[in-house]
C-alpha positions as CSV (number, residue, x, y, z in Angstrom):
1,M,15.8,14.3,10.7
2,K,16.3,10.7,11.9
3,G,14.4,7.4,11.6
4,F,14.4,3.7,11.4
5,L,12.6,0.9,9.5
6,I,10.5,-1.8,11.2
7,A,11.1,-5.2,9.5
8,A,10.7,-8.9,10.2
9,P,12.1,-12.1,8.8
10,R,8.7,-13.1,7.3
11,S,5.2,-11.9,6.7
12,G,2.9,-12.1,9.7
13,G,5.6,-11.5,12.2
14,G,4.0,-8.5,13.8
15,K,5.5,-5.5,11.8
16,T,2.2,-3.6,11.5
17,T,1.3,-4.1,15.2
18,V,4.7,-2.9,16.3
19,A,4.9,0.0,13.8
20,L,1.4,1.4,14.6
21,G,2.0,1.0,18.3
22,L,5.3,2.8,18.1
23,M,3.9,5.6,15.9
24,R,1.0,6.3,18.2
25,A,3.1,5.9,21.4
26,L,5.8,8.3,20.3
27,R,3.2,10.7,19.1
28,Q,1.6,10.6,22.5
29,R,5.0,11.6,23.9
30,G,4.8,14.8,21.9
31,L,6.9,13.8,18.9
32,R,5.9,14.6,15.4
33,V,6.1,11.2,13.7
34,G,6.3,10.8,10.0
35,A,5.6,7.4,8.4
36,V,6.1,5.5,5.1
37,K,5.3,2.0,3.9
38,N,7.7,-0.1,1.9
39,G,6.0,-1.6,-1.1
40,P,2.6,-1.4,-2.8
41,D,0.3,-2.1,0.2
42,Y,-2.1,0.9,0.2
43,I,-4.0,-0.2,3.3
44,D,-1.2,0.1,5.8
45,S,-0.4,3.7,4.8
46,A,-3.9,4.7,5.7
47,F,-3.4,3.2,9.2
48,H,-0.2,5.1,9.5
49,G,-2.0,8.3,8.8
50,A,-4.5,7.6,11.5
51,A,-1.8,6.7,14.0
52,T,0.4,9.7,13.3
53,G,-2.1,12.4,12.2
54,R,0.1,12.9,9.1
55,P,0.0,11.6,5.5
56,S,2.0,8.4,4.9
57,F,3.3,7.4,1.5
58,N,4.2,4.1,-0.2
59,L,7.8,3.9,-1.3
60,D,8.6,1.2,-3.8
61,S,12.1,0.7,-5.2
62,W,10.7,-1.6,-7.9
63,A,8.2,0.9,-9.3
64,M,9.9,4.1,-8.3
65,D,13.3,5.6,-9.2
66,D,15.6,6.9,-6.6
67,A,14.5,10.5,-7.0
68,L,10.9,9.7,-6.5
69,V,11.6,7.5,-3.4
70,A,13.9,10.2,-1.9
71,G,11.5,13.0,-2.6
72,L,8.5,11.3,-1.1
73,A,10.5,10.3,2.0
74,A,11.5,14.0,2.4
75,T,7.8,15.0,2.2
76,A,6.8,12.4,4.8
77,A,9.6,13.6,7.1
78,E,8.9,17.3,6.6
79,D,8.5,19.1,10.0
80,A,8.7,15.7,11.7
81,D,10.9,14.7,14.6
82,L,11.2,11.1,13.6
83,L,10.4,8.9,10.6
84,I,9.2,5.4,11.0
85,A,9.2,3.1,7.9
86,E,7.2,-0.1,7.9
87,G,8.7,-2.9,5.8
88,A,6.9,-5.6,3.7
89,M,7.1,-9.4,3.8
90,G,10.5,-10.6,5.0
91,L,13.4,-8.1,5.2
92,F,15.2,-9.2,2.0
93,D,12.1,-10.5,0.1
94,G,11.6,-8.7,-3.2
95,A,11.3,-9.0,-7.0
96,P,13.9,-10.8,-9.1
97,G,16.6,-8.9,-10.9
98,E,18.7,-5.9,-9.9
99,Q,18.9,-5.5,-6.1
100,A,18.6,-1.7,-6.3
101,R,15.2,-2.1,-7.9
102,N,13.8,-5.2,-6.2
103,G,11.3,-3.5,-3.9
104,S,12.6,-5.2,-0.7
105,S,12.6,-3.6,2.7
106,A,16.3,-4.0,2.9
107,T,16.8,-2.1,-0.4
108,L,14.6,0.8,1.0
109,A,16.6,0.9,4.2
110,K,19.8,1.2,2.3
111,K,18.4,3.9,0.0
112,L,17.2,6.0,2.9
113,G,20.1,5.2,5.2
114,L,17.8,3.9,7.9
115,P,18.8,1.3,10.5
116,V,16.5,-1.8,10.8
117,V,14.6,-2.7,13.9
118,L,13.8,-6.4,13.5
119,V,10.5,-7.8,14.9
120,L,11.1,-11.4,15.8
121,D,8.1,-13.7,16.4
122,V,9.7,-16.1,18.9
123,S,6.7,-18.4,19.5
124,G,8.0,-21.9,19.3
125,Q,11.6,-21.0,19.7
126,A,14.1,-19.3,22.0
127,Q,17.8,-19.2,21.4
128,T,17.2,-20.0,17.7
129,A,15.8,-16.5,17.4
130,A,19.4,-15.2,17.7
131,A,20.5,-17.4,14.7
132,V,17.7,-15.9,12.6
133,A,18.5,-12.3,13.7
134,H,22.3,-12.9,13.1
135,G,21.5,-14.2,9.6
136,C,19.5,-11.0,8.9
137,A,22.3,-8.9,10.3
138,T,25.1,-10.4,8.2
139,F,23.3,-11.3,5.0
140,D,24.0,-7.8,3.5
141,A,26.7,-5.8,5.2
142,D,25.1,-2.5,3.9
143,V,21.9,-3.2,5.9
144,K,22.4,-2.1,9.5
145,L,20.4,-3.8,12.2
146,A,19.9,-1.5,15.2
147,G,18.4,-4.3,17.4
148,V,15.4,-6.5,18.0
149,I,11.9,-6.5,19.4
150,L,10.8,-9.9,20.5
151,N,7.1,-10.7,19.7
152,K,4.8,-13.3,21.2
153,V,7.0,-14.2,24.2
154,G,5.7,-16.7,26.6
155,G,7.1,-15.3,29.9
156,E,10.2,-14.0,31.6
157,R,12.1,-17.2,31.2
158,H,11.4,-17.2,27.5
159,V,12.6,-13.7,27.2
160,R,15.9,-14.4,29.1
161,L,16.7,-17.3,26.9
162,A,16.2,-15.4,23.6
163,A,17.7,-12.2,24.9
164,S,20.9,-13.8,26.2
165,A,21.4,-15.6,22.9
166,L,20.9,-12.3,21.0
167,E,23.5,-10.6,23.3
168,T,26.1,-13.1,22.2
169,V,25.7,-11.9,18.6
170,G,25.8,-8.3,19.6
171,L,22.2,-7.4,19.0
172,P,20.3,-5.4,21.7
173,V,16.8,-6.2,22.6
174,F,14.6,-3.1,22.7
175,G,11.6,-4.9,24.1
176,A,9.5,-8.1,24.4
177,L,5.8,-8.2,23.6
178,P,3.8,-11.0,25.2
179,R,1.1,-12.9,23.4
180,D,-2.1,-10.9,23.6
181,A,-5.1,-12.0,21.5
182,K,-6.8,-8.6,22.2
183,I,-4.0,-6.7,20.4
184,V,-5.0,-7.4,16.9
185,L,-6.5,-5.5,14.0
186,P,-9.5,-7.0,12.1
187,E,-9.1,-8.6,8.7
188,R,-11.1,-8.9,5.6
189,H,-10.9,-10.8,2.3
190,L,-8.1,-8.5,1.0
191,G,-6.2,-8.3,4.2
192,L,-6.7,-5.7,6.9
193,V,-10.0,-3.8,7.1
194,Q,-9.4,-0.3,5.8
195,A,-8.6,2.4,8.4
196,A,-11.8,4.3,7.6
197,D,-13.9,1.1,8.1
198,T,-12.3,0.0,11.4
199,S,-14.7,0.6,14.3
200,D,-13.2,2.4,17.3
201,L,-10.0,2.9,15.4
202,E,-8.7,5.6,17.8
203,A,-9.3,3.4,20.8
204,K,-7.6,0.4,19.1
205,L,-4.5,2.6,18.2
206,D,-4.3,3.9,21.8
207,A,-4.5,0.3,23.0
208,L,-1.6,-0.7,20.7
209,A,0.4,2.3,21.9
210,G,-0.1,1.4,25.5
211,F,0.8,-2.2,24.8
212,V,4.0,-1.3,23.0
213,A,5.0,1.5,25.4
214,T,4.7,-0.9,28.3
215,H,6.9,-3.5,26.8
216,V,9.4,-1.6,24.6
217,D,12.1,0.8,25.7
218,L,11.0,3.8,23.6
219,D,14.0,6.0,24.7
220,A,16.5,3.4,23.5
221,L,14.6,2.9,20.3
222,H,14.5,6.6,19.6
223,A,18.2,6.9,20.3
224,A,18.9,4.2,17.7
225,A,17.4,6.2,14.9
226,R,19.8,7.5,12.3
227,P,19.8,10.5,9.8
228,L,17.5,10.0,6.8
229,C,19.0,10.2,3.3
230,S,16.3,12.1,1.4
231,S,16.0,14.7,-1.3
232,P,13.7,17.7,-1.9
233,S,12.9,16.3,-5.4
234,R,9.3,16.9,-6.3
235,K,9.2,14.5,-9.3
236,N,5.8,13.3,-10.2
237,A,5.0,9.6,-10.3
238,L,2.3,10.1,-13.0
239,E,1.5,13.3,-14.8
240,P,-2.1,14.6,-14.1
241,P,-4.5,13.1,-16.6
242,G,-6.5,16.4,-16.6
243,Q,-6.6,19.8,-15.1
244,K,-9.7,19.0,-12.9
245,I,-9.8,15.3,-11.9
246,A,-13.0,13.7,-10.6
247,V,-12.0,10.9,-8.2
248,A,-14.6,8.4,-6.8
249,R,-14.1,8.1,-3.0
250,D,-16.2,6.0,-0.6
251,A,-16.3,2.5,0.9
252,A,-16.5,1.0,-2.6
253,F,-13.7,3.0,-4.2
254,S,-10.8,3.9,-1.8
255,F,-7.6,2.4,-3.1
256,L,-5.7,5.4,-4.6
257,Y,-2.1,5.9,-3.7
258,P,-1.7,9.2,-1.8
259,H,1.5,10.0,-3.7
260,L,-0.5,10.2,-6.9
261,L,-2.8,12.8,-5.5
262,L,0.1,14.7,-4.0
263,G,1.9,14.8,-7.4
264,W,-1.2,15.9,-9.3
265,R,-1.9,18.7,-6.9
266,R,1.7,19.8,-7.0
267,A,1.5,20.0,-10.7
268,G,-1.5,22.3,-10.4
269,A,-4.4,19.9,-11.0
270,E,-7.6,20.2,-8.9
271,I,-9.0,17.1,-7.3
272,C,-12.8,16.8,-6.8
273,F,-14.2,13.8,-4.9
274,F,-17.6,12.2,-5.4
275,S,-19.3,9.2,-3.9
276,P,-21.0,6.6,-6.2
277,L,-22.5,4.9,-3.1
278,Q,-24.3,8.2,-2.4
279,D,-25.5,8.1,-6.0
280,E,-23.3,11.1,-7.0
281,P,-22.2,11.4,-10.6
282,P,-18.7,12.7,-11.5
283,P,-18.8,16.5,-11.7
284,G,-19.6,17.6,-15.2
285,D,-16.9,20.3,-15.2
286,A,-14.1,17.8,-14.6
287,D,-11.7,16.9,-17.4
288,F,-11.1,13.3,-16.4
289,C,-12.7,10.7,-14.1
290,W,-10.8,8.2,-12.1
291,L,-12.5,5.2,-10.4
292,P,-10.0,3.7,-8.0
293,G,-10.0,0.2,-6.6
294,G,-11.8,-0.8,-3.5
295,Y,-14.6,-3.2,-2.6
296,P,-17.4,-2.8,-5.2
297,E,-18.2,-6.5,-4.8
298,L,-19.4,-5.7,-1.3
299,H,-21.7,-2.9,-2.5
300,A,-22.7,-4.3,-5.9
301,R,-26.5,-4.1,-5.4
302,R,-26.2,-0.5,-4.2
303,L,-24.0,0.5,-7.1
304,A,-26.3,-1.2,-9.6
305,N,-29.2,0.9,-8.2
306,A,-27.3,4.2,-8.1
307,R,-29.0,5.6,-11.3
308,K,-27.6,9.1,-11.0
309,F,-24.1,7.8,-10.7
310,L,-24.4,5.4,-13.6
311,D,-26.2,7.7,-15.9
312,G,-23.9,10.5,-15.0
313,L,-20.8,8.4,-15.6
314,R,-22.1,7.3,-19.0
315,A,-22.8,10.9,-19.9
316,F,-19.3,11.9,-18.8
317,A,-17.7,9.1,-20.7
318,S,-19.4,10.2,-23.9
319,K,-17.3,13.4,-23.9
320,K,-14.3,12.9,-21.6
321,P,-11.9,10.2,-20.5
322,V,-12.6,7.7,-17.7
323,H,-10.2,5.2,-16.2
324,G,-10.9,2.4,-13.7
325,E,-8.4,0.4,-11.6
326,C,-9.3,-3.0,-10.2
327,G,-12.6,-2.3,-8.5
328,G,-13.1,0.7,-10.7
329,Y,-12.5,-1.6,-13.7
330,M,-15.1,-4.0,-12.4
331,A,-17.7,-1.1,-12.1
332,L,-17.1,0.0,-15.6
333,G,-17.9,-3.5,-17.0
334,E,-21.2,-5.1,-18.0
335,F,-21.9,-7.2,-14.9
336,L,-20.4,-7.8,-11.5
337,V,-21.2,-11.2,-9.8
338,D,-21.1,-10.9,-6.0
339,A,-20.0,-13.6,-3.5
340,E,-23.5,-15.1,-3.5
341,G,-23.5,-15.5,-7.3
342,V,-25.9,-12.7,-8.0
343,R,-25.3,-10.8,-11.2
344,H,-25.5,-7.0,-10.9
345,P,-25.5,-4.7,-13.9
346,M,-22.7,-2.1,-13.9
347,A,-22.0,0.9,-16.1
348,G,-21.6,-1.1,-19.3
349,L,-18.9,1.2,-20.6
350,L,-16.5,-1.8,-21.1
351,S,-17.5,-5.2,-22.3
352,V,-15.8,-7.1,-19.4
353,S,-17.9,-8.9,-16.7
354,T,-16.2,-9.9,-13.4
355,S,-17.0,-12.3,-10.6
356,F,-16.3,-12.5,-6.9
357,A,-18.2,-15.8,-6.7
358,K,-15.4,-17.5,-8.7
359,R,-12.3,-16.3,-6.8
360,K,-8.6,-16.6,-7.5
361,L,-5.8,-14.7,-5.8
362,T,-3.9,-12.6,-8.3
363,L,-0.9,-10.8,-6.9
364,G,2.2,-9.1,-8.2
365,Y,4.0,-6.2,-9.9
366,R,3.0,-5.2,-13.4
367,N,5.2,-3.6,-16.2
368,A,2.6,-2.3,-18.7
369,T,3.0,-0.6,-22.1
370,L,0.1,1.5,-23.3
371,V,-1.2,0.3,-26.7
372,T,-2.7,3.6,-27.8
373,D,-2.6,7.3,-27.0
374,G,-4.8,8.2,-24.0
375,A,-5.1,10.4,-20.9
376,L,-2.6,8.3,-19.0
377,G,0.1,8.8,-21.7
378,P,1.0,8.2,-25.3
379,R,1.2,4.9,-27.1
380,G,4.3,3.1,-25.8
381,K,4.3,4.8,-22.4
382,I,5.3,2.3,-19.6
383,L,3.3,2.2,-16.4
384,L,4.6,0.4,-13.4
385,G,2.1,-0.9,-10.9
386,H,0.7,-3.7,-8.8
387,E,-2.2,-6.1,-8.9
388,F,-3.9,-7.6,-5.9
389,H,-7.4,-9.1,-6.1
390,H,-9.5,-12.2,-5.7
391,A,-12.1,-11.3,-8.4
392,T,-11.9,-13.0,-11.7
393,I,-12.9,-12.2,-15.3
394,E,-16.2,-14.0,-16.2
395,T,-16.2,-12.8,-19.8
396,L,-13.8,-10.3,-21.3
397,G,-15.9,-9.3,-24.2
398,D,-14.6,-7.9,-27.5
399,D,-12.9,-4.6,-26.3
400,P,-9.3,-4.2,-27.3
401,A,-6.7,-4.3,-24.5
402,F,-5.7,-1.3,-22.5
403,A,-2.0,-2.3,-22.3
404,L,0.5,-5.1,-22.8
405,A,2.0,-6.3,-19.5
406,C,4.3,-8.7,-17.8
407,D,5.1,-9.3,-14.1
408,A,8.4,-8.6,-12.3
409,H,9.8,-11.9,-13.7
410,G,9.6,-10.5,-17.2
411,G,8.8,-12.5,-20.3
412,E,6.5,-11.7,-23.1
413,K,4.0,-8.9,-22.5
414,K,0.4,-10.0,-22.8
415,P,-2.8,-8.0,-23.3
416,V,-4.4,-6.7,-20.1
417,G,-7.5,-4.6,-19.3
418,S,-9.9,-3.1,-21.8
419,R,-10.6,0.1,-23.7
420,R,-13.5,1.5,-25.6
421,G,-13.6,5.0,-26.9
422,R,-12.5,7.3,-24.1
423,V,-12.9,4.6,-21.4
424,T,-10.0,2.4,-20.1
425,G,-9.6,0.1,-17.3
426,S,-7.4,-2.8,-15.9
427,F,-6.9,-4.8,-12.7
428,F,-3.5,-3.2,-11.9
429,H,-3.0,-0.1,-9.8
430,V,-0.6,2.4,-11.3
431,I,2.3,3.4,-9.0
432,S,4.4,5.4,-11.4
433,A,5.3,5.9,-15.0
434,E,8.7,5.6,-16.6
């Protein structure tokens, strides 16, 4: 089993476009393509699944130990002919501290033994692209660059200038993608629109595949793949919080890491999905209810009017545990203020009220310690996760904290989230537990 990792010197350089185009183009050639995403971005992995027809998993060396990373990589590569990993941010960008646990794309490439294919946005430069690529190739001797794909080239002359300079530093060019405003994926306030919400997704992926196949030497790229270092380990990221777990799933609640569901099922738990937007309550025979993140702020009026869902959730919470992450946390609170400033009543199971009218980007890893025993673990249990949202807390209320947390930079842990009775919630998404 062989593979490679698609990376770039910076965010916005074209990694996702190239990765999705390659996944679909190689699949169209008859290859079984596995996919993984470096880091906590749960949106890209859903696009991977659409492009390859197989589940894609997030691999995060900051939040996951080596056994979990290797085991999930092996699962993604199972019965596949090729594994394509998509990087995050710039190749060496990651959290502070120990390099082996910094979450960078370079660290993942080393752990999995994958060569790096560097996507270089050469708009506004030519030969200088070789200096950038050479720096990436030599910054860490253990990171092996297989070659380069030029992106946003202006014409044949532009390609010749950049490619000839790259040849002098010993880096092959697998292809050159011209500027094309039509080859883009739509965006929303939290980044890409989710795969399930992208209109004509199959046609868009086919267009990406055709674009990449026309301008990239797929045979040379496939030949550059190297054997994957993986492990059959089936370690769980987070133990199942119940034997039968009710999970909200629809356009308002969709951000749940696939590796969590995989681990729960492997441990023997049953997953049952329900849709709050369809006014469905959590199944009464479930042991635990999980409200994932998503876009409740876009559906606040509909959620506020979903009486069967809200009444059923309250009845469930009176007897059994409920946990909400990010958007799920917002839905468990007293009120949610939408972008227009309209206040919508939510479940009222926690005292917090949140606002999308007053926005502030919050982004980063979280190291959280549970402050009391609960379905997610005993008091003192450490959860590692990630926070990414624009919503803010309007009023926190008087509920005690769910956990004490700090970011990847460390420092004193501070109260986060809320808990009341059997109900807990916070803005951070759990990736794994220590």
